[in-house]
C-alpha positions in Angstrom: -46.1 21.5 64.2 -43.1 23.8 63.4 -40.9 22.7 60.5 -37.2 22.4 60.9 -36.9 23.5 57.2 -38.0 27.0 58.0 -35.3 29.5 59.1 -35.5 33.1 60.3 -32.1 34.9 59.9 -32.8 36.9 63.1 -33.2 33.7 65.2 -30.3 31.7 63.9 -27.6 30.8 66.4 -24.6 31.6 64.2 -23.5 35.1 63.4 -25.3 38.5 63.6 -27.5 39.1 60.5 -27.4 42.9 61.0 -23.6 42.8 60.8 -23.2 40.1 58.2 -26.3 38.4 56.9 -24.1 36.5 54.4 -22.4 34.6 57.3 -25.8 33.7 58.7 -27.3 32.4 55.5 -24.2 30.4 54.6 -24.4 28.8 58.1 -28.1 28.0 57.5 -27.3 26.4 54.1 -24.6 24.3 55.8 -27.2 23.1 58.3 -29.6 22.2 55.6 -26.9 20.2 53.8 -25.9 18.4 57.0 -29.5 17.3 57.8 -30.7 16.5 54.3 -28.2 13.9 53.1 -30.4 11.1 51.7 -30.9 11.3 47.9 -33.7 8.7 48.0 -35.6 8.3 51.2 -39.1 6.9 50.5 -39.1 8.8 47.2 -37.9 12.0 48.8 -35.2 13.1 51.2 -34.1 16.6 50.2 -37.0 18.9 50.3 -34.9 22.1 50.7 -35.9 24.9 52.9 -37.1 28.5 53.3 -34.9 31.2 54.7 -36.8 34.2 55.9 -35.5 37.8 56.1 -37.8 40.0 58.2 -38.0 43.7 57.4 -34.8 45.4 58.5 -31.4 46.5 57.3 -28.9 43.7 57.0 -25.3 44.3 56.0 -23.7 41.7 53.8 -19.9 41.3 54.1 -19.7 37.6 53.1 -21.0 36.4 49.7 -23.9 33.9 50.0 -23.0 30.7 48.1 -25.9 28.5 47.1 -25.3 25.0 45.9 -28.5 23.2 46.9 -31.8 22.9 45.1 -35.3 23.7 46.5 -34.1 26.7 48.5 -36.3 29.8 48.8 -34.9 33.0 50.3 -37.7 35.4 51.0 -38.5 38.7 52.7 -41.4 40.9 53.4 -41.0 43.9 51.0 -38.9 44.9 48.0 -38.2 48.2 49.7 -37.2 50.1 46.5 -36.8 53.9 46.6 -34.8 56.0 44.2 -31.1 56.4 45.2 -30.5 58.4 42.0 -32.9 61.1 43.1 -31.4 61.1 46.5 -27.8 61.5 45.3 -28.8 64.2 42.8 -30.5 66.2 45.5 -28.5 68.6 47.7 -27.7 67.0 51.0 -29.0 70.2 52.7 -32.5 69.0 51.7 -32.2 65.5 53.0 -33.2 66.3 56.6 -36.7 67.3 55.3 -37.3 64.0 53.6 -39.6 61.4 55.1 -37.1 58.6 54.3 -33.7 58.5 52.6 -32.8 54.9 52.1 -34.5 51.8 50.7 -36.5 49.7 53.2 -38.4 46.5 53.5 -36.2 43.4 53.9 -33.1 45.1 52.8 -29.7 43.5 52.1 -26.9 46.1 52.0 -24.1 44.8 49.8 -20.9 45.9 51.5 -18.7 43.6 49.4 -15.9 45.5 47.6 -14.3 43.3 45.0 -10.7 44.0 43.9 -10.5 45.8 40.5 -8.9 42.7 38.8 -11.2 40.1 40.5 -13.6 37.9 38.5 -17.0 39.4 38.1 -18.8 36.9 40.4 -16.8 37.9 43.4 -18.8 41.1 43.7 -22.1 39.2 43.9 -24.3 39.2 47.0 -25.8 35.8 46.1 -23.7 33.4 44.1 -25.3 30.2 42.7 -23.0 27.5 41.4 -23.0 23.7 41.4 -21.4 21.1 39.1 -22.5 17.6 38.3 -25.9 16.1 37.7 -28.6 16.9 37.9 -28.6 20.7 37.3 -29.4 22.7 40.4 -33.1 23.4 40.4 -35.9 25.4 41.9 -34.1 28.1 43.8 -36.2 31.1 44.5 -35.5 34.7 45.5 -38.6 36.6 46.7 -39.7 39.8 48.2 -36.6 41.5 49.5 -34.3 44.3 48.5 -30.6 44.1 47.4 -29.0 47.5 47.6 -25.5 48.2 46.2 -25.5 51.5 48.2 -23.1 53.6 46.1 -21.5 53.8 42.7 -17.8 54.7 42.3 -15.8 57.1 40.2 -15.0 55.7 36.8 -11.7 57.7 36.5 -12.9 60.1 33.8 -12.4 63.2 36.0 -16.1 64.1 36.0 -16.2 63.9 39.9 -19.7 62.4 39.7 -19.4 58.9 41.1 -23.0 58.3 42.1 -24.0 58.6 38.4 -21.3 56.2 37.0 -23.4 53.0 37.4 -20.1 51.2 38.2 -19.2 49.5 41.5 -18.4 45.8 40.6 -21.4 44.6 42.6 -24.1 42.1 41.4 -27.3 41.2 43.2 -27.8 37.6 42.1 -25.2 35.8 40.0 -26.2 32.3 38.7 -23.0 30.8 37.2 -24.0 27.2 36.4 -26.7 25.6 34.4 -30.0 25.5 36.3 -33.7 24.6 35.9 -36.9 26.4 37.1 -35.4 29.2 39.1 -37.6 32.1 40.1 -36.9 35.7 40.9 -40.1 37.5 42.0 -41.2 40.5 44.0 -37.6 41.7 44.4 -36.1 45.1 44.5 -32.6 45.8 43.1 -31.0 49.2 43.2 -27.5 50.7 42.7 -25.8 47.5 41.5 -23.6 47.3 38.5 -25.4 44.1 37.6 -28.9 43.3 39.0 -29.5 39.7 37.9 -26.9 37.7 35.9 -27.8 34.2 34.8 -25.8 31.7 32.7 -27.5 28.8 30.8 -31.0 29.3 32.1 -33.8 26.8 31.5 -37.4 27.5 32.5 -36.3 30.7 34.4 -39.0 33.1 35.6 -38.2 36.7 36.4 -41.5 38.2 37.3 -43.0 41.2 39.1 -39.7 42.8 40.3 -38.5 46.3 40.6 -35.0 46.4 39.0 -33.8 50.0 38.4 -30.9 52.3 38.8 -28.6 49.4 38.1 -25.8 49.5 35.5 -27.4 46.4 33.9 -30.7 44.9 35.1 -31.2 41.4 33.6 -28.5 39.6 31.7 -29.1 36.1 30.3 -25.7 34.9 29.2 -24.1 32.1 27.2 -27.3 30.2 26.3 -30.8 29.3 27.5 -34.3 28.3 26.6 -38.0 28.4 27.6 -37.8 31.3 30.0 -39.9 34.4 30.7 -39.3 38.0 31.8 -42.8 39.3 32.7 -44.5 42.1 34.5 -41.4 43.8 35.8 -40.5 47.5 36.3 -37.0 47.9 34.8 -34.6 50.7 34.1 -30.8 50.4 33.6 -28.1 53.0 33.4 -26.8 54.6 30.2 -23.9 52.2 30.1 -25.8 48.9 30.2 -28.8 46.8 29.2 -32.2 46.7 30.8 -32.7 43.2 29.3 -29.9 41.4 27.5 -30.1 37.8 26.2 -27.5 35.7 24.4 -27.9 32.5 22.4 -31.4 32.0 23.7 -34.4 30.1 22.3 -38.0 30.4 23.5 -37.7 33.6 25.6 -40.9 35.4 26.4 -40.7 39.1 27.3 -44.1 40.4 28.1 -46.0 43.1 30.1 -42.8 44.9 31.3 -42.6 48.6 31.8 -39.0 49.5 30.8 -38.1 53.0 31.5 -34.9 55.1 30.9 -32.0 55.3 31.0 -30.6 52.0 29.7 -28.2 51.8 26.7 -31.0 49.6 25.3 -34.3 48.4 26.5 -33.9 44.9 24.9 -30.7 43.6 23.4 -30.7 40.2 21.7 -27.5 38.5 20.6 -28.1 35.3 18.8 -31.6 34.9 20.1 -34.0 32.8 18.1 -37.7 32.0 18.1 -38.6 34.3 21.0 -41.4 36.8 21.6 -41.4 40.4 22.8 -45.0 41.6 23.2 -47.2 44.0 25.0 -44.4 45.9 26.7 -44.0 49.6 27.2 -40.5 50.9 26.3 -39.3 54.4 27.1 -35.8 55.6 26.2 -33.7 58.7 26.0 -31.4 57.3 23.3 -31.4 55.4 20.0 -30.9 51.7 20.0 -34.0 50.9 22.1 -34.2 47.4 20.7 -31.2 45.6 19.1 -31.4 42.2 17.4 -28.0 41.1 16.3 -25.5 38.3 15.8 -28.0 36.1 13.9 -31.1 36.8 15.9 -33.8 35.1 13.9 -37.5 34.2 13.8 -38.4 36.5 16.7 -41.8 38.2 17.1 -41.9 41.8 18.2 -45.5 42.8 18.5 -48.0 45.1 20.2 -45.3 47.1 22.1 -45.2 50.8 22.7 -41.9 52.5 22.1 -41.3 56.1 23.1 -38.0 58.0 22.6 -37.4 61.5 23.8 -34.4 63.5 25.1 -33.4 63.3 28.8 -35.5 66.0 30.4 -33.9 66.0 33.9 -31.0 68.4 34.2 -28.6 66.3 36.4 -28.5 63.5 33.8 -28.5 65.4 30.5 -24.8 65.2 30.2 -24.9 61.4 29.7 -25.9 59.2 26.8 -25.3 55.8 25.3 -23.0 57.0 22.5 -25.3 56.2 19.6 -26.6 58.8 17.1 -30.0 59.1 15.5 -28.9 57.3 12.3 -28.5 54.0 14.3 -32.3 53.5 14.6 -34.6 53.0 17.5 -34.9 49.4 16.4 -31.7 47.9 15.0 -32.1 44.6 13.2 -29.3 42.3 12.0 -30.8 38.9 11.5 -33.3 36.8 9.5 -37.0 36.2 9.4 -37.9 38.4 12.3 -41.5 39.8 12.5 -42.0 43.4 13.7 -45.8 43.7 13.7 -48.3 46.1 15.1 -46.1 48.2 17.3 -46.7 51.9 18.2 -43.5 53.9 18.0 -43.3 57.5 19.1 -40.3 59.8 18.8 -40.5 63.4 20.1 -37.3 65.4 20.1 -36.3 69.0 19.5 -34.4 69.1 16.2 -31.3 70.7 17.6 -30.7 67.7 19.8 -30.6 65.3 16.8 -27.2 63.8 16.1 -25.4 64.2 13.7 -26.7 67.7 13.3 -29.2 68.0 10.5 -29.7 64.2 10.1 -33.0 62.5 9.5 -33.6 60.1 12.5 -34.1 56.5 11.6 -36.8 54.5 13.4 -36.3 50.9 12.1 -32.9 50.0 10.7 -32.3 46.7 9.0 -28.6 46.4 8.5 -28.3 42.8 7.4 -30.2 39.6 7.1 -33.1 38.4 5.0 -36.8 37.6 5.2 -37.7 40.1 7.9 -41.4 41.0 8.0 -42.3 44.5 9.1 -46.0 45.3 9.1 -48.7 47.7 10.5 -46.4 49.7 12.7 -47.7 53.2 13.6 -45.0 55.7 13.8 -45.6 59.1 15.3 -42.6 61.5 15.1 -42.8 65.1 16.4 -40.7 68.0 17.4 -41.3 71.0 19.6 -42.3 74.3 18.0 -40.5 76.1 20.8 -38.2 74.9 23.5 -39.3 75.1 27.1 -36.4 75.6 29.5 -38.6 75.5 32.5 -39.1 71.7 32.3 -35.6 71.0 33.6 -36.1 73.0 36.8 -38.5 70.7 38.6 -38.1 67.4 40.5 -37.2 64.3 38.7 -40.8 63.1 38.9 -42.5 66.3 37.8 -40.0 66.9 35.0 -40.3 63.4 33.5 -44.1 63.3 33.9 -44.4 66.7 32.3 -42.3 65.5 29.3 -44.3 62.4 28.9 -47.6 64.2 28.9 -46.5 66.9 26.4 -48.5 66.5 23.2 -49.5 70.1 22.5 -47.2 72.6 20.8 -45.7 69.8 18.6 -45.3 69.6 14.9 -44.4 66.6 12.6 -40.7 65.6 12.5 -39.2 64.2 9.3 -38.0 60.7 9.9 -36.9 57.6 8.0 -39.5 55.0 9.1 -37.6 52.1 7.7 -34.0 52.0 6.4 -32.8 48.7 4.7 -29.1 48.5 4.0 -27.8 46.9 0.8 -26.6 43.9 2.8 -30.2 43.0 3.6 -32.7 41.6 1.1 -35.9 39.7 0.6 -37.6 41.7 3.4 -41.3 42.6 3.4 -42.3 46.1 4.5 -46.1 46.7 4.8 -47.9 49.8 6.1 -45.0 51.0 8.3 -44.2 54.3 6.5 -45.1 56.4 3.6 -43.2 56.0 0.3 -41.1 59.1 1.2 -40.2 57.7 4.6 -38.8 54.3 3.5 -35.3 53.8 2.1 -34.7 50.5 0.5 -34.0 48.7 -2.7 -37.4 47.8 -4.0 -36.0 45.3 -6.5 -34.9 42.9 -3.8 -37.5 43.8 -1.0 -41.3 43.9 -1.1 -43.0 47.2 -0.1 -46.4 48.6 0.4 -46.6 52.2 1.7 -48.8 53.4 4.4 -51.6 55.4 2.8 -51.3 59.2 3.4 -54.6 61.0 4.0 -55.3 63.4 1.2 -52.5 62.1 -1.0 -53.2 58.4 -1.4 -56.3 57.2 -3.2 
């Protein structure tokens, strides 16, 4: 027996999904609301519905507005392909490519918000509802949201497709909610991928969110949520993962690649865990804990920082110098334990010139515990200019695999500013690599082979 709570956008009677899928989905939601009116019908009454988007290209001109619980919008393929590589390849080569554009179940965001409009107006999917209870159990699964193009930022660089700006958001959840899921999705060329306010029991799992100005932003407050098993990479202006005033956030098993301003940025985040992730960055400030972030566990992650190897993007950076630190900590009682941290950079790319790069920088706070972190810092013995001449893939893979022809790079493993005290630093740097006031902080140096008995 067919269910009247299952909808296919290509079979709905209102609108044309290829011309404006937003109009179609809004009409379907209106139908669900008109049929499911009873709040208590034999201990049920509002089961919600599934809206299916088959593989295809669907233009979105009308913002989808969601104000009902138990709605699942799903497709059959996240369809990601790199738009950055395409736009940084001469168009004369495009005819020889097997495919140019993202695929799968693909929503093309053709909304162009005015410059002075509120941020949510540029969202493809906008979730908002007031009153009780909170909107619950809305799911986005297995389709692609494509922002299509970035725009010129007005600097005169004439390089709009590398600006990471267009005012577009994939999913914008504006009101408090419970048990939302975003899974199996593809997000590309959006200024904001997923923006969520006041999240509770949110799951962002197994998505491909890349080449967006910002990938995941958890704003205002939240609790008991997870960001797991995603492939993520923001632009140089924004965050791969940003969380604000959050408690009980779990960030695990993500592969976060360049070129985000930071891989993880916590502002006022407390009692959360960042574990078993792989972080790769072209800039300092890979992880930032600030604004009173406290009692967080950062453990068993792999951090790798190098210089941007791909020529088209070497002109861009996040504006931070190497004294800022790869990990920047301003908070109390955080634990940074058992991480592997690699930095490999040619010395003439270090800023300011002649500076000693900082790996972990504690700028304020008390009671932080840093232990058993393995830091490997290297520099090239001779610069290879050939690495920038290849494709994006071959250039980046070549840089990742380069372990020969390197020599040790002098770094400050841990720098503790005078404003911070009562911290414990164990086995995370030799005595010569740690800068701190040992009268107000505890310290045990990493043994140095041949020098430490």
